[in-house]
C-alpha positions as semicolon CSV with decimal commas, in nm:
position;residue;x (nm);y (nm);z (nm)
1;M;-0,839;1,684;-2,219
2;R;-1,010;1,381;-2,069
3;L;-0,812;1,060;-2,035
4;R;-0,923;0,713;-1,935
5;L;-0,686;0,475;-1,762
6;H;-0,783;0,108;-1,776
7;G;-0,579;-0,148;-1,586
8;T;-0,521;-0,295;-1,244
9;P;-0,539;-0,054;-0,951
10;A;-0,159;-0,070;-0,913
11;E;-0,101;-0,003;-1,284
12;N;-0,340;0,292;-1,286
13;Q;-0,175;0,450;-0,981
14;A;0,173;0,405;-1,131
15;I;0,071;0,564;-1,463
16;L;-0,114;0,843;-1,283
17;A;0,209;0,933;-1,101
18;I;0,403;0,939;-1,429
19;L;0,139;1,150;-1,605
20;A;0,132;1,395;-1,314
21;A;0,499;1,467;-1,382
22;V;0,421;1,597;-1,733
23;L;0,055;1,707;-1,717
24;D;-0,145;1,929;-1,485
25;I;-0,401;1,684;-1,348
26;R;-0,720;1,877;-1,266
27;T;-0,947;1,596;-1,146
28;V;-0,933;1,221;-1,094
29;S;-1,254;1,020;-1,085
30;R;-1,336;0,741;-0,848
31;S;-1,250;0,387;-0,954
32;Y;-1,503;0,212;-1,178
33;P;-1,440;-0,163;-1,154
34;D;-1,502;-0,387;-1,453
35;R;-1,759;-0,660;-1,419
36;P;-1,635;-0,981;-1,255
37;P;-1,434;-1,189;-1,315
38;S;-1,216;-0,900;-1,439
39;T;-0,981;-0,743;-1,185
40;L;-0,937;-0,427;-1,391
41;E;-1,073;-0,081;-1,322
42;R;-1,116;0,247;-1,506
43;I;-1,036;0,593;-1,380
44;Y;-1,091;0,917;-1,568
45;L;-0,863;1,220;-1,558
46;D;-0,910;1,579;-1,662
47;A;-0,567;1,711;-1,751
48;E;-0,393;1,990;-1,938
49;P;-0,044;2,014;-2,084
50;R;0,197;2,194;-1,859
51;D;0,335;2,528;-1,966
52;R;0,635;2,450;-2,185
53;K;0,847;2,709;-2,001
54;E;0,817;2,499;-1,681
55;T;0,946;2,180;-1,848
56;R;1,257;2,330;-2,010
């Protein structure tokens, strides 16, 4: 699945760490900053659900 995170760089990194605990993150894109004056960015993830046997 492809996910898009949209937030501040700190928010995106924090959520990425949380998602990595429950998903297998295959790739993470570079940061795509929003147009000024926004301080937000977008990053794209390719991820898959973890095997349920590993999370039990």
